C-alpha atoms as one frame of an Amber mdcrd trajectory, in Angstrom:
protein
 121.101 123.921  72.357 120.090 123.496  75.989 121.966 120.815  77.906 121.511
 119.381  81.386 123.162 116.396  83.024 120.020 114.341  82.388 118.559 115.925
  79.268 119.425 117.687  76.036 117.143 120.003  74.066 118.205 120.546  70.459
 116.489 122.905  68.035 116.704 121.483  64.499 115.878 123.466  61.368 113.609
 121.422  59.096 114.340 121.171  55.364 111.691 121.480  52.666 109.903 119.428
  51.526 109.122 117.963  54.895 108.244 114.502  53.534 109.497 112.594  50.489
 108.013 109.153  50.933 108.081 106.992  54.032 111.499 106.338  55.541 112.690
 102.748  55.605 114.232 102.023  58.985 116.886  99.331  59.139 115.711  95.901
  60.218 115.582  94.753  62.887 114.850  97.977  64.756 117.246  98.340  67.641
 115.553  99.493  70.816 117.728 101.602  73.063 117.086 100.869  76.746 115.941
 103.746  78.903 119.015 105.118  80.651 119.116 105.122  84.426 120.559 107.893
  86.510 120.988 106.102  89.814 123.674 107.550  92.025 125.034 105.476  94.907
 125.859 107.727  97.853 127.106 104.790  99.870 125.984 103.251 103.135 125.468
 104.655 106.611 124.897 102.983 109.969 121.627 103.653 111.820 121.058 102.832
 115.480 117.334 102.052 115.691 117.328 101.969 119.478 117.213 105.768 119.324
 113.885 107.471 118.586 114.074 107.282 114.801 111.439 108.626 112.391 111.392
 108.151 108.631 109.914 110.920 106.462 109.083 109.442 103.042 108.150 111.761
 100.202 107.654 111.501  96.474 110.169 109.142  94.785 110.766 107.341  98.081
 111.441 103.620  97.993 111.245 100.750 100.457 114.611 100.946 102.162 115.850
  97.540 103.373 116.425  97.704 107.102 113.897 100.462 107.825 110.744  98.360
 107.513 109.940  98.504 111.250 110.691 102.191 111.756 107.706 104.532 112.301
 107.217 106.434 109.053 105.380 109.543 107.918 104.674 108.661 104.287 103.241
 111.025 101.701 100.565 109.486  99.441 102.957 108.723  96.559 105.451 106.948
  98.832 105.290 103.232  99.651 102.816 102.390 102.412 104.770 101.787 105.654
 104.274  99.028 108.208 104.173 101.546 111.082 102.449 104.599 109.569 102.601
 107.920 111.390  99.875 110.419 110.522 101.253 113.778 109.316  99.316 115.616
 112.043 100.945 113.375 114.651 104.183 115.340 114.368 102.509 118.044 116.469
 102.944 115.647 119.395 106.694 115.678 118.858 106.947 119.440 119.412 104.414
 120.069 122.192 104.974 120.161 125.952 105.893 116.459 125.904 108.691 116.922
 123.360 111.304 115.859 125.889 109.855 112.348 125.710 108.407 112.276 122.207
 110.662 114.276 119.879 112.662 112.093 117.476 116.378 111.858 118.072 117.061
 110.915 114.464 115.127 111.687 111.267 115.716 109.860 108.001 114.399 111.604
 104.876 113.706 109.376 101.867 112.661 110.934  98.572 111.278 114.460  98.404
 108.715 115.344 101.093 106.960 118.662 100.445 103.368 118.539 101.695 103.423
 119.541 105.369 104.865 122.645 106.996 104.835 120.933 110.397 106.965 118.110
 109.030 109.350 120.493 107.305 109.784 122.441 110.545 110.480 119.233 112.440
 113.148 118.210 109.943 114.675 121.682 110.187 115.252 121.233 113.942 119.042
 121.146 114.236 118.852 119.325 117.568 117.681 116.224 115.687 120.245 114.152
 113.794 119.427 114.111 110.086 120.139 111.467 107.473 119.021 111.952 103.867
 118.734 108.989 101.515 118.847 109.573  97.784 119.396 107.559  94.610 120.039
 110.583  92.419 122.082 113.756  92.447 119.074 115.473  94.032 119.265 115.648
  97.821 116.300 117.004  99.777 117.932 119.471 102.138 116.354 122.926 101.697
 117.321 123.670 105.292 121.043 123.481 104.385 121.523 121.377 107.489 124.538
 119.267 108.283 123.306 115.825 107.315 124.557 112.383 106.438 123.906 111.599
 102.764 123.570 107.952 101.780 121.640 105.526  99.602 121.748 102.390 101.758
 121.614 101.764 105.495 123.136  99.252 107.876 120.978  99.045 110.973 121.875
  98.009 114.482 119.385  97.258 117.270 115.606  97.619 116.880 113.027 100.353
 117.509 111.986 100.278 121.159 108.473  99.235 122.107 107.998 102.605 123.840
 108.810 104.514 120.652 106.443 102.368 118.594 103.675 103.016 121.152 104.324
 106.771 121.225 104.038 107.023 117.437 100.940 104.813 117.332  99.232 106.836
 120.068 100.063 110.134 118.365  98.647 108.750 115.129  95.440 107.632 116.841
  94.956 111.154 118.228  95.546 112.696 114.781  93.119 110.330 113.073  90.447
 111.109 115.641  91.010 114.817 115.057  90.386 114.371 111.320  87.273 112.292
 112.000  85.948 114.978 114.346  86.424 117.676 111.720  84.741 115.572 109.037
  81.768 114.976 111.326  81.381 118.671 112.179  78.563 119.917 109.943  79.530
 123.560 110.499  82.360 123.119 107.993  79.940 122.110 105.253  80.937 119.936
 102.298  84.665 120.568 101.744  87.506 119.193  99.687  88.627 117.173 102.695
  85.260 115.402 102.710  85.702 114.627  99.021  89.184 113.203  99.624  87.843
 111.019 102.440  85.140 109.598 100.176  87.625 108.963  97.363  90.043 107.249
  99.764  87.257 105.024 101.128  86.323 104.067  97.567  89.792 102.790  96.638
  90.285  99.036  96.392  93.213  96.683  95.991  94.980  97.049  92.607  93.326
 100.390  91.842  95.331 103.289  90.472  94.903 106.627  92.236  95.831 110.098
  90.999  95.686 113.256  93.095  96.126 116.751  91.768  98.527 119.252  93.258
  97.448 121.806  95.861  94.723 120.643  98.277  93.827 117.185  96.843  97.214
 115.566  97.505  97.427 117.177 100.950  93.897 116.115 101.817  94.773 112.592
 100.672  97.597 112.496 103.195  95.193 113.516 105.963  92.638 110.796 105.210
  94.984 107.824 105.307  96.997 107.430 102.131  99.232 105.761 101.073  97.510
 102.374 100.912  99.004  98.970 100.247  98.378  97.644  96.715  97.143 101.012
  95.390  99.538 102.703  92.970  99.307 106.426  93.697 100.486 109.249  91.461
 100.628 113.016  91.809 102.481 115.777  89.959 104.968 117.253  92.390 107.528
 120.039  92.421 107.572 122.559  89.584 105.002 120.489  87.645 102.248 122.235
  89.612  98.871 121.793  87.953 100.166 121.768  84.377  98.954 118.835  82.305
  97.285 116.973  85.156  94.210 115.901  83.179  96.464 114.585  80.414  98.530
 112.765  83.013  95.397 111.130  84.427  94.332 109.963  80.972  97.810 108.577
  80.336  97.910 106.692  83.635  94.511 105.118  82.938  95.609 104.075  79.441
  98.892 102.677  80.762  97.060 100.752  83.482  94.761  99.018  81.020  97.641
  98.365  78.609  99.421  96.443  81.364  96.436  94.107  81.689  95.362  93.463
  78.073  93.807  90.049  78.748  91.587  91.085  81.648  87.879  91.377  80.919
  87.716  94.627  82.838  90.504  97.186  82.881  91.943  98.154  86.285  90.170
 101.138  87.789  91.848 104.529  87.848  90.319 106.988  90.307  91.475 110.601
  90.227  90.773 113.583  92.457  91.668 117.057  91.232  90.576 120.609  91.948
  88.454 122.730  89.651  91.291 125.052  88.601  93.526 122.070  87.860  90.761
 120.497  85.778  90.091 123.661  83.814  93.790 124.398  83.299  94.172 121.195
  81.278  90.630 120.430  80.180  92.012 119.875  76.675  93.534 116.674  78.005
  90.067 115.134  77.708  90.210 115.440  73.934  90.766 112.049  72.316  91.149
 111.901  68.501  89.325 109.281  66.471  91.067 105.918  66.267  92.862 106.584
  69.557  92.333 104.400  72.622  89.986 105.613  75.345  90.271 104.927  79.061
  88.030 101.960  79.778  87.713 102.411  83.540  88.444 105.955  84.686  86.599
 108.190  87.122  87.728 111.781  87.603  86.342 113.540  90.663  86.544 117.332
  90.404  86.328 119.041  93.781  84.883 122.374  92.685  85.097 125.157  95.266
  85.069 127.771  92.503  88.655 128.890  92.909  91.814 128.218  94.838  90.927
 126.970  98.297  94.489 126.245  99.380  95.273 129.931  99.870  92.676 130.234
 102.631  94.957 128.179 104.883  98.049 130.282 104.150  99.044 133.689 105.502
  97.412 135.445 102.540  94.084 134.074 103.771  94.256 136.093 107.003  91.438
 138.603 107.587  93.624 141.639 106.872  94.046 140.522 103.262  90.374 139.761
 102.606  89.575 142.938 100.616  91.811 141.763  97.763  91.881 138.021  98.458
  89.299 136.896  95.917  90.825 138.845  93.048  94.409 137.840  93.770  94.109
 134.341  95.242  90.543 133.041  95.396  90.076 133.672  91.643  86.479 132.447
  91.246  85.723 131.387  87.665  82.038 130.291  87.711  82.665 127.825  84.886
  79.927 125.429  83.813  81.733 122.100  84.113  78.620 120.195  83.039  78.644
 122.052  79.717  82.328 121.267  79.222  81.735 117.576  79.796  78.795 117.657
  77.409  80.997 119.271  74.763  83.452 116.390  75.073  80.637 113.833  75.106
  81.518 112.551  78.552  79.366 110.937  81.201  78.877 113.522  83.943  77.301
 113.732  87.374  77.150 116.576  89.895  76.921 116.015  93.647  76.557 118.548
  96.442  76.657 116.362  99.557  78.925 113.681 100.975  76.258 110.921 100.882
  75.560 111.685  97.210  79.285 111.524  96.424  79.619 108.166  98.156  76.706
 106.806  96.116  78.172 108.201  92.893  81.541 106.571  93.613  79.855 103.269
  94.422  77.971 103.400  91.117  81.144 104.316  89.226  82.982 101.351  90.735
  80.397  99.018  89.221  80.562 100.441  85.701  83.222 101.067  83.067  84.183
 103.886  80.749  85.216 107.473  81.444  83.102 109.621  83.729  83.400 112.955
  85.520  81.929 113.525  88.981  81.758 117.183  89.964  81.630 117.618  93.733
  80.486 121.169  94.476  82.249 122.134  97.697  82.855 125.216  99.822  86.164
 126.909 100.567  84.636 129.491 102.907  85.405 127.275 105.919  88.828 126.119
 104.769  90.788 128.418 107.080  88.718 127.397 110.125  89.037 123.719 109.195
  92.803 124.043 108.840  93.007 125.848 112.199  91.003 123.083 113.876  93.334
 120.422 112.500  96.457 122.338 113.477  95.538 122.867 117.133
């Protein structure tokens, strides 16, 4: 038997015969409520007149009292009132840091997507508060930090601090727009994420795969108000993502059984993620099908995220493709045909935008394969980081 404070795994030997008639459960059936594992770490006082920045990651929540604080929010976190673009944190560590670096950082949930943000939080000259509702506390830096669940705030964010964060965000957004408009980068996963983000509407459900898609989503503006966003984080990696997407779409339509048209679920995943769980597309007879689901597969024929890491440096190129790029050359159209799914391939940004517009006007389950390049990923990442 495996036992953890939140789960128990028991191996049970089955007796033969396995079935002797249908069991008769007692009536009425008693439903056991789902247990909660909320831990209250208490309250801490926050002086908002200091330069305070919230970093909201996966499992973050809207913390009463912090509504007006500039916030870097990952796509699965609640959309903040004063959003700070993840690239804007570069402003806090450049030559103007004396005037722009936060004096206090508040971490909510589990941020993981940006190295720049993680390095900023690791700065031991910045006071750190970590808010958690569970036994899990996001502090990989082993820093001295205040741990709490609730806050009591005094004073308000200064107008100067709000302007600094807004200006830094404007610069970061313009940098992303410039990269997207630069044709030398070709059609990349970032372009796909931008098109998907622009296609989202109020009350849609969005799903982003691990690796580049969720990071690209953070660069092109997510999270959005009134768009429920999901992504497998942590050790989940890319396992079961296609199945998760199908489940989210089914759950979304089950929550709105009387609506003529099911809420739209729009997913963006990479090719390796799609192939790793392509069996998740299999739906047995007499099982419900997603009524309004579009899955966009950004296919760069391998693992583009590694181009932007140290292993993507020129000195490692002789063995990069075999060890990290891992091209597969899989015929995704044939896979979709085997599952009997509606399929469309696009190779340019305008074609993707048209395909997404068409998908928004129809129902059913469809796959859009966006054939992209990862050859320029390192250069694109360098342009965004400088």
